[in-house]
C-alpha positions in Angstrom: -0.1 -0.1 -0.2 1.3 3.5 -1.0 0.4 6.5 1.0 0.5 10.0 -0.9 2.3 12.5 1.4 0.2 15.9 1.7 1.8 18.7 -0.3 2.9 21.9 1.6 0.6 24.5 2.7 0.9 28.4 2.6 1.3 30.4 5.5 -1.1 33.2 6.4 0.4 36.6 7.1 0.7 36.5 10.6 2.3 33.2 10.6 4.8 34.4 8.0 5.6 37.5 10.2 6.4 35.1 13.1 8.7 33.0 11.4 10.6 35.9 9.9 10.8 37.5 13.3 12.3 34.3 15.0 15.0 33.7 12.3 15.9 37.3 12.2 16.0 37.6 16.1 17.9 34.2 16.5 20.4 35.5 13.5 19.4 32.6 11.2 20.4 34.2 8.2 20.6 31.5 5.4 17.2 30.6 6.3 15.8 34.3 6.7 16.9 34.7 3.2 15.5 31.7 2.1 11.8 32.6 3.2 12.3 36.4 2.1 13.7 35.7 -1.1 11.1 32.8 -1.6 7.9 34.7 -0.7 9.3 37.9 -2.5 10.2 36.1 -5.9 7.8 32.9 -5.9 10.8 30.7 -7.1 10.9 27.1 -6.9 14.0 26.1 -4.8 15.7 24.7 -7.8 16.0 28.4 -8.9 16.4 30.0 -5.4 19.3 27.7 -4.8 21.3 29.1 -7.9 20.9 32.7 -7.1 24.1 34.3 -6.2 24.7 37.3 -4.3 26.1 39.1 -7.5 22.6 38.7 -9.0 20.8 40.5 -6.6 22.9 43.0 -4.7 22.1 46.6 -5.5 20.0 45.4 -8.5 16.4 46.4 -9.2 15.8 43.3 -11.0 16.7 39.6 -10.7 17.0 37.9 -14.3 16.6 34.1 -14.2 16.4 31.2 -16.6 13.8 29.1 -14.6 15.6 25.2 -14.2 12.2 23.5 -14.7 10.4 25.8 -17.4 13.3 27.2 -19.5 11.6 30.6 -19.3 13.5 33.6 -18.5 12.0 35.7 -16.2 12.6 39.1 -15.0 11.4 39.8 -11.3 11.4 43.1 -9.6 13.5 43.4 -6.3 11.5 45.7 -3.9 13.9 48.5 -2.5 13.3 47.1 1.2 14.4 43.7 -0.2 17.4 45.2 -1.8 18.2 47.1 1.6 17.6 43.6 3.7 20.0 41.5 1.3 22.6 44.2 1.6 22.3 44.1 5.6 22.3 40.1 5.6 25.4 40.2 3.2 27.7 42.0 5.8 26.1 40.0 8.7 27.2 36.8 6.8 30.9 38.0 6.6 30.8 39.6 3.1 31.0 36.2 1.1 32.4 35.9 -2.4 29.7 37.6 -4.7 29.8 34.7 -7.1 28.8 32.4 -4.3 25.1 31.1 -4.0 23.2 32.7 -1.3 21.5 29.6 -0.4 24.2 26.9 -0.2 21.9 23.9 1.3 20.4 20.7 0.4 16.4 20.7 0.0 16.2 18.1 2.4 18.2 20.0 4.9 16.0 23.2 4.5 12.7 21.1 4.7 13.7 19.3 7.7 15.1 22.6 9.6 12.4 25.2 8.3 9.9 22.8 10.2 12.0 23.1 13.7 12.2 26.8 13.1 8.4 27.1 12.3 7.7 25.1 15.4 10.2 27.3 17.7 8.3 30.4 16.2 4.7 29.0 17.3 3.5 27.7 13.9 2.1 24.5 14.4 0.2 22.1 12.2 1.2 23.3 9.0 3.0 21.4 6.4 6.1 23.7 5.6 8.6 23.2 3.0 10.2 25.3 0.6 7.4 25.3 -1.6 5.4 27.1 1.1 6.9 30.3 0.0 5.8 30.0 -3.6 2.2 29.2 -2.2 2.2 32.0 0.2 3.0 34.4 -2.3 0.3 33.2 -4.5 -2.1 33.4 -1.7 -1.2 36.8 -0.4 -1.3 38.0 -4.3 -4.8 36.8 -4.4 -6.0 38.0 -1.2 -4.5 41.4 -2.0 -5.8 41.6 -5.4 -9.7 41.1 -4.2 -9.7 37.6 -4.4 -10.5 37.8 -8.2 -10.8 35.3 -10.9 -8.6 37.7 -13.1 -6.0 37.6 -10.6 -5.8 33.8 -10.5 -5.5 34.1 -14.3 -2.4 36.2 -14.0 -1.1 33.8 -11.0 -1.7 30.9 -13.5 0.1 32.3 -15.9 3.1 33.1 -13.4 2.9 29.7 -12.1 3.1 28.2 -15.5 -0.1 26.3 -14.8 -2.5 24.6 -17.4 -5.3 26.1 -16.0 -6.9 28.3 -13.4 -8.7 25.4 -11.5 -5.0 24.1 -11.1 -4.1 27.2 -9.6 -7.1 27.2 -7.5 -6.0 23.6 -6.4 -2.4 24.6 -5.7 -3.2 27.6 -3.5 -5.8 25.5 -1.7 -8.7 27.7 -2.6 -11.8 26.2 -1.1 -15.1 26.2 -2.5 -16.6 27.8 0.7 -13.7 30.7 0.2 -15.2 31.1 -3.6 -18.8 30.8 -2.4 -18.3 33.4 0.3 -16.9 35.9 -2.1 -19.8 35.4 -4.3 -22.2 35.9 -1.6 -20.3 39.1 -0.3 -20.4 40.6 -4.0 -24.1 39.6 -4.2 -24.8 41.5 -1.1 -22.8 44.6 -2.0 -25.1 44.4 -5.5 -28.2 44.2 -3.4 -27.0 47.3 -1.4 -25.9 49.4 -4.5 -29.7 49.2 -6.3 
């Protein structure tokens, strides 16, 4: 008999902030950067693990050819993240600019990030390197009104074959969609 392992889950904004705060306060810089870059870029681990300091320090855009899709992506780097990357670069001892930022194996990260999340008070979540990508997607969807058009754009970004796959990927439940429809319906009734 085979069992299917459940996939990773997204973190809510409060959970994400708790984890980042824990990593920052305890100066666990590699993991701090893994989370920050992962949530900011929506990249898979296979791409995150190839980013070098020279690719992001004092840059406004990260240009990267995705390993899985072969597509070249240009990802804007927000000024606050540029500043954070510079500070962490200084804190980790100014490594060679051509060194990768994340020099860890995916299994190591997945094992350790669960430990750090638990220490940060996050319980009952399936967390892995893919959590950051899903967290990015959920936050973008929420901050853009939980609209279908937002899902279409995310589907394209994630290179999914359909919006329904993106809904499943982001664990958007039927209840969430029904709630949005009900709220919109009530708003329309009030406008009459």
